[in-house]
C-alpha positions as a Python dict, from the first residue, in 0.01 Angstrom:
ca = {
    (1, 'M'): (0, 0, 0),
    (2, 'A'): (67, 378, -50),
    (3, 'D'): (263, 546, 197),
    (4, 'P'): (62, 712, 395),
    (5, 'L'): (-145, 376, 513),
    (6, 'V'): (164, 214, 619),
    (7, 'G'): (-1, 11, 860),
    (8, 'A'): (-319, -15, 718),
    (9, 'P'): (-535, -319, 666),
    (10, 'Q'): (-392, -506, 336),
    (11, 'H'): (-741, -590, 238),
    (12, 'V'): (-1025, -396, 272),
    (13, 'V'): (-1446, -513, 183),
    (14, 'V'): (-1623, -202, 88),
    (15, 'M'): (-1956, -306, 184),
    (16, 'G'): (-2331, -200, 183),
    (17, 'V'): (-2698, -279, 34),
    (18, 'S'): (-2707, -249, -332),
    (19, 'G'): (-2674, 141, -489),
    (20, 'T'): (-2409, 284, -221),
    (21, 'G'): (-2169, 292, -465),
    (22, 'K'): (-1950, -66, -378),
    (23, 'T'): (-1805, -46, -668),
    (24, 'T'): (-1739, 298, -763),
    (25, 'I'): (-1604, 393, -444),
    (26, 'G'): (-1389, 37, -430),
    (27, 'K'): (-1246, 127, -735),
    (28, 'A'): (-1119, 482, -653),
    (29, 'L'): (-1003, 374, -304),
    (30, 'A'): (-813, 28, -492),
    (31, 'E'): (-669, 270, -713),
    (32, 'Q'): (-496, 541, -453),
    (33, 'L'): (-436, 235, -259),
    (34, 'G'): (-183, 48, -537),
    (35, 'A'): (-458, -205, -448),
    (36, 'V'): (-627, -509, -678),
    (37, 'F'): (-983, -443, -729),
    (38, 'V'): (-1219, -714, -678),
    (39, 'E'): (-1557, -665, -847),
    (40, 'G'): (-1792, -931, -613),
    (41, 'D'): (-2093, -968, -822),
    (42, 'Q'): (-1854, -1117, -1076),
    (43, 'F'): (-1820, -1426, -858),
    (44, 'H'): (-2177, -1483, -840),
    (45, 'P'): (-2273, -1839, -1011),
    (46, 'P'): (-2524, -1782, -1295),
    (47, 'A'): (-2800, -1954, -1063),
    (48, 'N'): (-2760, -1660, -813),
    (49, 'V'): (-2772, -1344, -1089),
    (50, 'D'): (-3075, -1521, -1220),
    (51, 'K'): (-3286, -1548, -880),
    (52, 'M'): (-3179, -1176, -820),
    (53, 'S'): (-3315, -1080, -1214),
    (54, 'S'): (-3606, -1232, -1121),
    (55, 'G'): (-3661, -1038, -802),
    (56, 'V'): (-3575, -1352, -575),
    (57, 'P'): (-3368, -1259, -318),
    (58, 'L'): (-3072, -1447, -235),
    (59, 'N'): (-3084, -1712, 122),
    (60, 'D'): (-2773, -1764, 290),
    (61, 'D'): (-2746, -2135, 119),
    (62, 'D'): (-2707, -1888, -203),
    (63, 'R'): (-2474, -1684, -68),
    (64, 'R'): (-2221, -1935, 85),
    (65, 'P'): (-2011, -2038, -217),
    (66, 'W'): (-1955, -1696, -370),
    (67, 'L'): (-1843, -1584, -42),
    (68, 'Q'): (-1618, -1850, 2),
    (69, 'A'): (-1512, -1798, -383),
    (70, 'L'): (-1450, -1415, -287),
    (71, 'A'): (-1281, -1561, 18),
    (72, 'A'): (-1030, -1760, -198),
    (73, 'R'): (-960, -1429, -459),
    (74, 'I'): (-873, -1274, -149),
    (75, 'R'): (-590, -1536, 7),
    (76, 'E'): (-493, -1579, -378),
    (77, 'L'): (-391, -1210, -352),
    (78, 'D'): (-196, -1197, -52),
    (79, 'E'): (-3, -1504, -95),
    (80, 'Q'): (83, -1312, -439),
    (81, 'G'): (174, -981, -194),
    (82, 'Q'): (-124, -799, -334),
    (83, 'A'): (-365, -564, -155),
    (84, 'S'): (-684, -575, -238),
    (85, 'V'): (-1005, -400, -252),
    (86, 'T'): (-1342, -622, -246),
    (87, 'G'): (-1666, -470, -347),
    (88, 'C'): (-1957, -703, -159),
    (89, 'S'): (-2285, -650, 21),
    (90, 'A'): (-2157, -885, 322),
    (91, 'L'): (-2463, -768, 490),
    (92, 'R'): (-2452, -1000, 789),
    (93, 'R'): (-2203, -1121, 1021),
    (94, 'I'): (-2186, -1503, 900),
    (95, 'Y'): (-2090, -1398, 579),
    (96, 'R'): (-1816, -1131, 725),
    (97, 'D'): (-1716, -1466, 906),
    (98, 'W'): (-1693, -1632, 578),
    (99, 'L'): (-1467, -1388, 403),
    (100, 'R'): (-1262, -1368, 728),
    (101, 'Q'): (-1244, -1760, 622),
    (102, 'S'): (-962, -1576, 348),
    (103, 'G'): (-738, -1528, 643),
    (104, 'T'): (-650, -1238, 552),
    (105, 'D'): (-859, -1027, 850),
    (106, 'P'): (-988, -764, 594),
    (107, 'F'): (-1090, -419, 704),
    (108, 'F'): (-1495, -399, 658),
    (109, 'L'): (-1617, -43, 491),
    (110, 'H'): (-1944, 1, 578),
    (111, 'L'): (-2141, 235, 287),
    (112, 'H'): (-2457, 341, 397),
    (113, 'T'): (-2741, 591, 373),
    (114, 'D'): (-3134, 569, 393),
    (115, 'Y'): (-3338, 382, 212),
    (116, 'D'): (-3542, 638, -44),
    (117, 'I'): (-3193, 760, -127),
    (118, 'L'): (-3089, 420, -262),
    (119, 'L'): (-3415, 333, -378),
    (120, 'D'): (-3347, 669, -626),
    (121, 'R'): (-3048, 583, -756),
    (122, 'M'): (-3128, 203, -811),
    (123, 'S'): (-3404, 317, -1027),
    (124, 'K'): (-3186, 523, -1255),
    (125, 'R'): (-2916, 252, -1302),
    (126, 'E'): (-2887, -83, -1487),
    (127, 'H'): (-2834, -363, -1309),
    (128, 'F'): (-2931, -766, -1242),
    (129, 'M'): (-3043, -656, -920),
    (130, 'P'): (-3354, -432, -963),
    (131, 'P'): (-3457, -165, -710),
    (132, 'S'): (-3757, -416, -546),
    (133, 'L'): (-3500, -592, -375),
    (134, 'L'): (-3350, -334, -156),
    (135, 'Q'): (-3576, -387, 93),
    (136, 'S'): (-3498, -733, 97),
    (137, 'Q'): (-3154, -646, 180),
    (138, 'F'): (-3229, -388, 411),
    (139, 'D'): (-3425, -684, 660),
    (140, 'T'): (-3068, -892, 584),
    (141, 'L'): (-2850, -599, 682),
    (142, 'E'): (-2697, -659, 1027),
    (143, 'M'): (-2451, -312, 1078),
    (144, 'L'): (-2079, -404, 1195),
    (145, 'E'): (-2059, -501, 1577),
    (146, 'P'): (-1743, -364, 1764),
    (147, 'D'): (-1543, -642, 1755),
    (148, 'E'): (-1595, -621, 1405),
    (149, 'A'): (-1237, -384, 1220),
    (150, 'G'): (-1454, -200, 987),
    (151, 'A'): (-1607, 194, 941),
    (152, 'L'): (-1937, 322, 874),
    (153, 'V'): (-1944, 604, 572),
    (154, 'D'): (-2240, 755, 510),
    (155, 'V'): (-2294, 765, 91),
    (156, 'R'): (-2556, 1072, 64),
    (157, 'V'): (-2260, 1279, -54),
    (158, 'G'): (-2071, 1308, -358),
    (159, 'I'): (-1831, 1005, -501),
    (160, 'E'): (-1505, 1226, -385),
    (161, 'E'): (-1649, 1315, -50),
    (162, 'V'): (-1728, 976, 45),
    (163, 'T'): (-1392, 812, -151),
    (164, 'E'): (-1233, 1141, 119),
    (165, 'A'): (-1384, 976, 401),
    (166, 'S'): (-1315, 615, 364),
    (167, 'M'): (-957, 715, 293),
    (168, 'T'): (-966, 885, 613),
    (169, 'A'): (-1147, 583, 775),
    (170, 'L'): (-810, 397, 650),
    (171, 'R'): (-608, 624, 756),
    (172, 'E'): (-748, 620, 1123),
    (173, 'T'): (-678, 215, 1148),
    (174, 'A'): (-297, 293, 1043),
    (175, 'G'): (-237, 530, 1289),
}
């Protein structure tokens, strides 16, 4: 990672419900940190994408192999000496625990804001996740617990402000 963040986590998971900007912010962070960006959606098996595209929420059985594949990718990058930033919803504690099975103890950067703001954002984009599933994600969401390495970042502001707030959270972790 970049010199200003010596001691910061080598692996960051940018988490949150759909529409929070996990990919946009994750890519910006990866660029600033000199890390590899891992797009979590690309690790979904076709059956998961089909299910979500049809407006059906995923369950734990659907998510487990997806999260295990992401954990394996994070572990692989770690073994190669690469830092990573992964965009992944990681909505429940158990999902974050499955990602921790990478053995890398990732830092969870939780992007979050109000439901109505995200619903509006989702209605203006093309994605396999329809806006109708946003409520199911909020229903599933378990906020970071005090013993989890992470930070909450409000995404109601612009991309630059969210990226800077995210970098500040990582700097605080390093310092």
